[in-house]
C-alpha positions as CSV (number, residue, x, y, z in Angstrom):
1,X,15.3,-3.7,10.7
2,X,12.6,-1.0,10.5
3,X,10.9,-0.3,7.2
4,X,9.3,3.0,6.3
5,X,6.0,2.6,4.5
6,X,5.1,4.7,1.5
7,X,2.0,5.2,-0.6
8,X,2.8,4.8,-4.3
9,X,0.6,5.0,-7.4
10,X,-0.1,1.7,-9.1
11,X,0.3,1.6,-12.9
12,X,-2.3,-1.2,-13.3
13,X,-4.2,-1.6,-10.0
14,X,-6.2,-4.6,-11.3
15,X,-3.1,-6.7,-11.5
16,X,-2.6,-6.3,-7.7
17,X,-6.1,-7.6,-6.9
18,X,-5.1,-11.1,-7.9
19,X,-1.4,-11.0,-6.9
20,X,-0.4,-13.4,-4.0
21,X,1.9,-10.7,-2.6
22,X,-0.9,-8.0,-2.3
23,X,-3.3,-7.5,0.6
24,X,-6.0,-4.9,1.2
25,X,-5.2,-2.8,4.3
26,X,-6.7,0.2,6.0
27,X,-4.2,3.1,6.4
28,X,-4.5,6.0,8.8
29,X,-2.8,9.1,7.4
30,X,-0.9,11.7,9.5
31,X,-4.0,13.9,9.6
32,X,-6.2,11.0,10.9
33,X,-8.0,10.2,7.6
34,X,-8.5,6.5,6.8
35,X,-7.9,5.0,3.3
36,X,-8.1,1.5,1.9
37,X,-4.8,0.6,0.2
38,X,-3.1,-2.4,-1.2
39,X,0.0,-3.6,0.7
40,X,2.6,-5.4,-1.3
41,X,5.1,-7.8,0.3
42,X,7.1,-8.1,-2.9
43,X,9.1,-4.8,-2.4
44,X,10.3,-4.7,-6.0
45,X,7.2,-4.6,-8.1
46,X,7.3,-3.2,-11.6
47,X,3.7,-2.0,-11.2
48,X,4.7,0.9,-8.9
49,X,5.1,4.5,-9.8
50,X,7.5,5.6,-7.0
51,X,8.0,9.2,-8.3
52,X,5.1,10.4,-6.2
53,X,5.7,8.3,-3.1
54,X,4.4,9.7,0.2
55,X,4.8,8.6,3.8
56,X,1.9,6.8,5.5
57,X,1.2,7.0,9.3
58,X,0.0,3.7,10.7
59,X,-1.4,0.7,8.9
60,X,-4.0,-1.7,10.3
61,X,-5.3,-4.8,8.6
62,X,-8.8,-4.2,7.3
63,X,-11.6,-6.7,7.8
64,X,-11.6,-7.5,4.0
65,X,-8.1,-9.1,4.1
């Protein structure tokens, strides 16, 4: 099963920094720009604001993870 990745706004970003489901990744957007993001494996987190979700191109693990 393929999953489509989305960028969502976090309501309380500091909570994710200590969460066991969250990992820092480097994302490459459709226009080639790179951003550091938090990737969550939980998939049902209450800390997400999905109203402004946007698609992400490719995700690569950053060296910080």
